[in-house]
BAZAGU-643626 format. One line per field, with one value per residue (C-alpha): residue number from 1; chain; x, y, z. Coordinates in pm, 1 decimal, padded with zeros to 6 digits. Layout:
% BAZAGU-643626
nr: c(NUM | ...)
kette: c(A | ...)
X: c(X | ...)
Y: c(Y | ...)
Z: c(Z | ...)
% end
This chain:
% BAZAGU-643626
nr: c(1 | 2 | 3 | 4 | 5 | 6 | 7 | 8 | 9 | 10 | 11 | 12 | 13 | 14 | 15 | 16 | 17 | 18 | 19 | 20 | 21 | 22 | 23 | 24 | 25 | 26 | 27 | 28 | 29 | 30 | 31 | 32 | 33 | 34 | 35 | 36 | 37 | 38 | 39 | 40 | 41 | 42 | 43 | 44 | 45 | 46 | 47 | 48 | 49 | 50 | 51 | 52 | 53 | 54 | 55 | 56 | 57 | 58 | 59 | 60 | 61 | 62 | 63 | 64 | 65 | 66 | 67 | 68 | 69 | 70 | 71 | 72 | 73 | 74 | 75 | 76 | 77 | 78 | 79 | 80 | 81 | 82 | 83 | 84 | 85 | 86 | 87 | 88 | 89 | 90 | 91 | 92 | 93 | 94 | 95 | 96 | 97 | 98 | 99 | 100 | 101 | 102 | 103 | 104 | 105 | 106 | 107 | 108 | 109 | 110 | 111 | 112 | 113 | 114 | 115 | 116 | 117 | 118 | 119 | 120 | 121 | 122 | 123 | 124 | 125 | 126 | 127 | 128 | 129 | 130 | 131 | 132 | 133 | 134 | 135 | 136 | 137 | 138 | 139 | 140 | 141 | 142 | 143 | 144 | 145 | 146 | 147 | 148 | 149 | 150 | 151 | 152 | 153 | 154 | 155 | 156 | 157 | 158 | 159 | 160 | 161 | 162 | 163 | 164 | 165)
kette: c(A | A | A | A | A | A | A | A | A | A | A | A | A | A | A | A | A | A | A | A | A | A | A | A | A | A | A | A | A | A | A | A | A | A | A | A | A | A | A | A | A | A | A | A | A | A | A | A | A | A | A | A | A | A | A | A | A | A | A | A | A | A | A | A | A | A | A | A | A | A | A | A | A | A | A | A | A | A | A | A | A | A | A | A | A | A | A | A | A | A | A | A | A | A | A | A | A | A | A | A | A | A | A | A | A | A | A | A | A | A | A | A | A | A | A | A | A | A | A | A | A | A | A | A | A | A | A | A | A | A | A | A | A | A | A | A | A | A | A | A | A | A | A | A | A | A | A | A | A | A | A | A | A | A | A | A | A | A | A | A | A | A | A | A | A)
X: c(07473.4 | 07816.3 | 07778.1 | 07495.8 | 07685.3 | 07696.4 | 08042.9 | 07957.5 | 07710.7 | 07633.4 | 07730.1 | 08086.1 | 08124.6 | 08230.6 | 07981.1 | 08080.6 | 08073.5 | 07739.6 | 07587.2 | 07720.1 | 07549.7 | 07223.7 | 07229.1 | 07311.0 | 07021.4 | 06767.0 | 06876.5 | 06611.9 | 06419.5 | 06265.8 | 06203.8 | 06064.3 | 06366.5 | 06599.3 | 06426.6 | 06455.9 | 06831.5 | 06865.2 | 06650.4 | 06865.5 | 07175.7 | 07018.6 | 06939.3 | 07301.7 | 07486.7 | 07237.5 | 06992.1 | 07224.2 | 07499.9 | 07249.4 | 07118.5 | 07475.8 | 07566.2 | 07251.3 | 07353.6 | 07704.0 | 07556.7 | 07326.2 | 07630.3 | 07814.6 | 07526.9 | 07497.7 | 07867.5 | 07814.2 | 07516.6 | 07671.1 | 08019.9 | 07964.8 | 08090.1 | 07749.3 | 07460.6 | 07551.9 | 07377.4 | 07215.6 | 07048.8 | 06707.0 | 06662.5 | 06667.1 | 06867.4 | 07154.3 | 07365.3 | 07641.7 | 07675.7 | 08002.8 | 07916.5 | 07797.4 | 08122.0 | 08333.0 | 08123.4 | 08146.0 | 08520.5 | 08563.7 | 08372.5 | 08569.0 | 08910.4 | 08839.5 | 08713.8 | 09034.0 | 09250.5 | 09353.9 | 09310.7 | 09503.2 | 09334.3 | 08991.8 | 09056.0 | 09182.1 | 08867.4 | 08650.3 | 08791.0 | 08606.4 | 08278.2 | 08338.2 | 08563.8 | 08925.2 | 08916.4 | 08630.3 | 08774.0 | 08931.9 | 08610.8 | 08407.4 | 08645.6 | 08658.7 | 08281.9 | 08298.1 | 08548.2 | 08321.3 | 08025.8 | 08226.1 | 08359.7 | 08000.4 | 07899.1 | 08192.7 | 08081.7 | 07727.6 | 07847.4 | 08041.0 | 07727.4 | 07504.1 | 07511.3 | 07689.7 | 07387.2 | 07197.3 | 07296.0 | 07074.0 | 07005.6 | 06703.8 | 06337.1 | 06284.8 | 05999.1 | 06017.0 | 05797.8 | 05471.5 | 05627.8 | 05916.4 | 05678.4 | 05481.3 | 05798.0 | 05915.9 | 05585.2 | 05631.8 | 05811.1 | 05977.0 | 06162.2 | 06501.9 | 06599.9)
Y: c(16470.3 | 16553.0 | 16315.4 | 16528.5 | 16855.1 | 17048.5 | 17050.5 | 17170.2 | 17149.9 | 16868.1 | 17101.7 | 17102.9 | 16731.5 | 16568.5 | 16347.5 | 16017.5 | 16161.1 | 16334.4 | 16013.3 | 15816.8 | 16059.0 | 16034.7 | 15653.8 | 15672.3 | 15910.0 | 15699.9 | 15370.0 | 15232.6 | 15562.5 | 15602.4 | 15279.2 | 15469.6 | 15697.8 | 15404.3 | 15217.9 | 15526.9 | 15539.3 | 15173.1 | 15234.2 | 15531.9 | 15321.9 | 15041.6 | 15274.0 | 15385.1 | 15063.4 | 14784.6 | 14613.2 | 14329.4 | 14565.6 | 14790.6 | 14493.9 | 14392.9 | 14744.5 | 14760.7 | 14431.8 | 14562.6 | 14872.2 | 14654.0 | 14454.8 | 14778.2 | 14900.9 | 14563.2 | 14573.1 | 14926.5 | 14823.4 | 14507.5 | 14638.5 | 15012.6 | 15221.6 | 15387.5 | 15460.8 | 15703.0 | 16038.4 | 16157.6 | 16477.8 | 16486.2 | 16325.5 | 16652.4 | 16870.6 | 17063.5 | 17038.2 | 16783.0 | 16623.4 | 16506.7 | 16135.1 | 16178.5 | 16354.3 | 16073.1 | 15810.1 | 15998.6 | 16035.9 | 15664.5 | 15576.6 | 15827.4 | 15728.6 | 15356.3 | 15384.9 | 15570.7 | 15289.7 | 15476.5 | 15160.7 | 15263.5 | 15603.4 | 15448.6 | 15182.4 | 15443.4 | 15650.8 | 15340.0 | 15271.1 | 15586.3 | 15418.7 | 15048.6 | 14845.4 | 14846.3 | 14474.3 | 14538.9 | 14853.3 | 14676.0 | 14484.8 | 14806.4 | 14999.2 | 14710.9 | 14719.4 | 15098.3 | 15068.4 | 14842.0 | 15072.8 | 15385.1 | 15244.2 | 15184.7 | 15535.1 | 15678.9 | 15489.1 | 15617.2 | 15976.7 | 15960.4 | 15844.8 | 16126.3 | 16467.0 | 16727.0 | 16957.2 | 16687.7 | 16714.6 | 16457.3 | 16105.4 | 16071.4 | 16149.1 | 16519.4 | 16542.0 | 16451.1 | 16177.0 | 16278.0 | 16254.6 | 16485.8 | 16732.4 | 16756.3 | 16820.1 | 17092.0 | 17276.3 | 17283.3 | 17611.0 | 17440.4 | 17195.4 | 17332.4 | 17052.1)
Z: c(11520.8 | 11386.2 | 11091.3 | 10954.1 | 10992.6 | 10666.7 | 10516.4 | 10166.8 | 09883.8 | 09643.1 | 09360.3 | 09496.9 | 09418.1 | 09095.4 | 08911.9 | 09075.2 | 09427.4 | 09369.0 | 09231.4 | 09529.1 | 09769.3 | 09573.7 | 09596.0 | 09966.9 | 10033.3 | 09847.3 | 10000.6 | 10243.3 | 10230.4 | 09888.1 | 09694.8 | 09394.3 | 09375.7 | 09423.5 | 09139.6 | 08919.3 | 08984.5 | 08884.0 | 08574.4 | 08470.6 | 08521.3 | 08316.1 | 08027.3 | 08014.4 | 08098.7 | 08030.6 | 08262.5 | 08363.3 | 08471.8 | 08649.8 | 08850.4 | 08931.4 | 09046.1 | 09257.2 | 09419.4 | 09484.1 | 09645.7 | 09857.8 | 09972.0 | 10047.8 | 10262.5 | 10435.3 | 10530.8 | 10656.1 | 10866.5 | 11009.6 | 11076.3 | 11091.0 | 11377.8 | 11383.1 | 11149.1 | 10870.7 | 10884.9 | 10562.9 | 10455.9 | 10288.3 | 09948.5 | 09754.7 | 09993.0 | 09832.4 | 10149.2 | 10187.8 | 10529.6 | 10684.7 | 10662.4 | 10304.6 | 10212.7 | 10357.4 | 10178.7 | 09848.0 | 09879.2 | 09955.6 | 09638.5 | 09430.9 | 09568.8 | 09541.1 | 09183.9 | 09090.4 | 09226.9 | 09541.4 | 09747.8 | 10057.9 | 10082.7 | 10029.2 | 10296.0 | 10542.1 | 10489.0 | 10506.5 | 10853.0 | 10962.7 | 10870.4 | 10939.3 | 11165.3 | 11041.4 | 10962.3 | 10717.4 | 10558.1 | 10258.4 | 10189.3 | 10211.6 | 09987.7 | 09736.8 | 09696.7 | 09680.4 | 09394.7 | 09192.5 | 09259.4 | 09174.8 | 08848.2 | 08734.8 | 08843.0 | 08646.3 | 08334.8 | 08388.8 | 08436.9 | 08109.0 | 07926.4 | 08052.7 | 07879.7 | 08093.1 | 08117.4 | 08305.6 | 08671.0 | 08845.5 | 08719.9 | 08945.5 | 08954.5 | 08897.2 | 09140.8 | 09507.6 | 09645.9 | 09810.1 | 10154.2 | 10054.1 | 09883.9 | 10206.5 | 10407.3 | 10169.3 | 10213.7 | 10591.3 | 10679.0 | 10979.4 | 10758.8 | 10661.7 | 10429.2)
% end
C-alpha cells in the first residue's frame, strides 16, 4: 500500500502536523487514546472548545470516509514513522490553519473528490487552528499530548518480534 509507505519520521513534523497525525491514528482505533487527546485539549483550551474541536474532527473524518478516493493508510498508534497519507493529511491541516486555502484544497483533492476539497480543507483549518492554540499552551519539552503508555493491544503487538511498528 503506497499510502502507508514511510516518507519520514513524526519528529520531522512541526507541532500542529504531529498532533494532526496523532489524532488521525487514534481515530476509530483507540477510544481511550482518543478520549485522552480530547481531555488534554480540554485542559488547555476548555471543555467546550475541546468538544467542538472533537466534533469538527469527526466531521472531517466523515467527509473523508464518504467522499474519499480510498481509505487513508495509517501507521501504528505509537510508531515513529510517518506514512505518505499521514504526511498529506498533516500538511493539509497545517496549510489550512495558516490560511493557505488554495494549497490546502489542492492537497485535499488527493484525499477526497475535488468537489469536496474546499469543505475538507475548511474543516481542516478549524481543526488546525485549535491544534495550534493547544501546541502554544503546552511546554516545549512535552512532545506528545497523549497517553504515555500504549493500550493493552498495542503493548502485545510491540512484544511480538514480527511486528515492525
